C-alpha positions in Angstrom: -0.2 0.1 0.1 1.4 3.4 -0.5 1.2 6.4 1.5 -0.4 9.5 0.8 0.1 12.9 2.3 -2.1 15.9 2.1 -0.4 18.9 3.2 -2.9 22.1 2.1 -1.2 24.1 5.1 -1.0 28.1 5.1 -3.4 28.4 1.7 -5.7 30.8 2.3 -8.4 28.1 2.5 -12.3 29.2 3.5 -15.6 27.3 4.7 -16.0 23.8 6.1 -13.4 20.8 5.6 -15.9 18.8 3.1 -16.9 15.0 4.9 -15.9 13.5 1.4 -12.6 14.0 2.6 -13.3 10.7 4.6 -13.2 8.7 1.3 -9.1 9.1 0.8 -9.3 6.1 3.6 -5.2 5.4 2.6 -4.4 9.2 4.0 -1.2 9.2 6.0 -0.7 12.6 6.5 -3.1 15.3 6.7 -2.1 19.3 7.2 -4.5 21.6 6.7 -3.2 24.1 9.3 -3.4 28.1 9.1 -6.0 28.8 6.7 -9.5 30.2 7.6 -11.6 27.0 7.7 -14.6 27.3 9.4 -17.7 24.9 10.7 -17.1 21.4 12.5 -14.3 19.1 11.7 -16.2 16.3 9.8 -16.5 12.7 11.5 -15.1 11.3 8.1 -11.6 11.8 9.7 -12.2 9.1 11.5 -12.2 7.1 8.2 -8.0 7.8 8.0 -7.0 4.0 9.5 -3.2 4.6 8.4 -2.9 8.2 10.2 0.5 9.5 11.3 -0.3 12.8 11.5 -3.3 15.2 11.3 -2.9 18.8 11.8 -6.1 21.2 12.2 -4.4 24.2 14.1 -5.1 27.7 13.5 -8.4 27.7 11.8 -11.3 29.2 12.7 -13.6 26.6 13.6 -17.0 27.2 15.0 -16.4 24.9 17.8 -13.7 22.3 19.3 -16.2 19.6 19.8 -16.4 16.2 17.9 -18.7 13.5 17.2 -17.8 10.7 19.9 -16.9 8.3 17.1 -13.9 10.2 16.6 -12.4 7.9 19.3 -12.6 5.2 16.9 -9.8 6.1 15.3 -7.1 6.7 18.1 -4.5 8.4 15.8 -7.1 10.8 14.9 -8.4 11.0 18.4 -5.2 12.1 19.6 -4.1 14.7 17.3 -7.2 16.2 17.8 -7.3 16.2 21.6 -3.7 17.6 21.4 -4.8 20.6 19.2 -7.5 21.3 21.9 -10.8 19.2 20.5 -13.0 17.6 22.9 -16.3 15.0 22.6 -18.9 16.3 24.4 
């Protein structure tokens, strides 16, 4: 399997992260830091089963609450928790 990274940090991206991002199940690294992303973090990020790096910091999220299902992906949850995201 080939590991893939998506790095779009510091690109002035706006709006929410689309839920379709979860279709990239082989994503290994995902960095969208330092943009103006808003809305909520899509629960579909839990589909990144090979994740070893996730950075969503320095954006304009409406809240830092993620769905409880996110804890199913321990790597994603660890990175989110370190960046101040919580489960209600």
